[in-house]
C-alpha positions, 0 to 999 in steps of 0.5 A: 097368597104370597106375602101381600101379593096374589099369585094367579096362574094362567089357568086360574085367571081364565077360569076366574073370568069364565066363572064371573061371566057364569055367575053374572049370567045366572044373576040375570036369570040366564042359563049359561053352559060352561065348557072348559078345555084344560088341555094345553094347546101343545096337546090339543088345539081344539079350535082347529080341524081334527087332523091338525088339532090332534097332532095324530095322537089317538087320545087327543082325537078322543078329547077333540071329539068329546069337547066338540060333542059337549059344545054341540049338546050345549048349543042344542039345549040353548037353542031348543024351542027356537030360542036365541043363544050367544056363544063365546070362545074365551082364551087366555094368554101367557102374560100375567100382567093385568090391565084395567080396560 
């Protein structure tokens, strides 16, 4: 907090949104899985095919594999026993302007 204003970074705002969604799910007695990729897109664009996503960087390739492995583990756990699951891929944006929709 600076003076009377709250300062949010892009990452903090995204994580707050994700954590709110998580706690609402828990309150409704669901078991959400939350996977957060904290790497910037200029380092790893995890929503692309591996070759394009990693820019040829060996460390980014490992991060891409681990990220997708976590997603696959969460999907397997969520759909075990024939249960339905709901998958959300949340992204932030650079603008720090907040709107009430």
